[in-house]
C-alpha positions as CSV (number, residue, x, y, z in Angstrom):
1,X,0.0,0.0,0.0
2,X,1.3,3.4,-0.8
3,X,1.3,6.6,1.2
4,X,-1.5,9.1,0.9
5,X,-1.4,11.2,-2.3
6,X,-0.6,14.4,-0.5
7,X,-4.0,15.9,-1.0
8,X,-5.5,18.6,1.2
9,X,-7.6,15.9,3.0
10,X,-5.2,13.3,4.4
11,X,-7.8,11.8,6.7
12,X,-9.9,10.9,3.6
13,X,-6.9,9.6,1.8
14,X,-6.0,7.4,4.8
15,X,-9.6,6.2,5.0
16,X,-9.6,5.2,1.4
17,X,-6.2,3.4,1.9
18,X,-7.7,1.5,4.9
19,X,-10.9,0.5,3.0
20,X,-8.8,-0.6,0.0
21,X,-6.6,-2.7,2.3
22,X,-9.5,-4.3,4.2
23,X,-11.5,-5.2,1.1
24,X,-8.4,-6.8,-0.5
25,X,-7.5,-8.7,2.7
26,X,-8.6,-12.4,3.0
27,X,-9.0,-12.0,6.8
28,X,-9.7,-9.2,9.3
29,X,-6.7,-7.1,10.2
30,X,-5.5,-5.6,13.5
31,X,-4.7,-1.9,13.9
32,X,-1.0,-2.8,13.8
33,X,-1.3,-4.7,10.6
34,X,-3.3,-1.8,9.0
35,X,-0.8,0.8,10.1
36,X,2.2,-1.2,9.0
37,X,0.7,-1.9,5.5
38,X,-0.5,1.7,4.9
39,X,2.3,3.7,6.6
40,X,-0.3,5.5,8.7
41,X,0.8,6.3,12.3
42,X,-0.9,4.2,15.0
43,X,-2.4,7.3,16.6
44,X,-3.9,8.5,13.3
45,X,-5.0,4.9,12.4
46,X,-6.8,4.6,15.7
47,X,-8.7,7.8,15.2
48,X,-9.6,7.1,11.6
49,X,-10.7,3.5,12.4
50,X,-12.8,4.7,15.3
51,X,-14.5,7.3,13.0
52,X,-15.1,4.7,10.3
53,X,-16.6,2.3,12.9
54,X,-18.9,5.0,14.2
55,X,-20.1,5.7,10.6
56,X,-20.5,1.9,10.0
57,X,-18.1,1.9,7.1
58,X,-16.2,-0.9,8.8
59,X,-17.1,-3.3,11.6
60,X,-15.2,-5.2,14.3
61,X,-14.8,-8.9,13.9
62,X,-16.7,-10.5,16.8
63,X,-15.0,-13.9,16.3
64,X,-11.5,-12.7,17.3
65,X,-10.4,-11.8,20.8
66,X,-8.2,-8.9,19.6
67,X,-9.8,-5.9,18.2
68,X,-9.9,-6.4,14.4
69,X,-11.8,-4.7,11.7
70,X,-13.2,-5.9,8.4
71,X,-14.8,-3.9,5.6
72,X,-18.5,-4.6,5.9
73,X,-20.9,-1.8,5.1
74,X,-18.7,0.2,2.8
75,X,-20.5,-1.2,-0.2
76,X,-23.8,0.5,0.8
77,X,-22.7,3.4,-1.4
78,X,-22.1,1.2,-4.4
79,X,-25.7,1.4,-5.9
80,X,-25.7,5.2,-5.8
81,X,-22.3,5.3,-7.4
82,X,-23.1,2.9,-10.2
83,X,-26.4,4.6,-10.9
84,X,-24.6,7.9,-11.6
85,X,-22.2,6.2,-14.0
86,X,-25.0,5.0,-16.3
């Protein structure tokens, strides 16, 4: 995963990086794994992941004891996006 593009909205860039990583992953990832793969600092990663959880863009995996996250509801925007492309 590459660093954010250097836009004026790094939190959004990081959120997209995290969503891309989670949707490509075959298993739920820990905060440490997410930060290592994206280059996002643990403090920023923690804040961004908590915001994404509160907006239900991602969800915690209840099957694992450690806090992990997996992309779950991020595809709720897909129908609106594809409708605009037609």
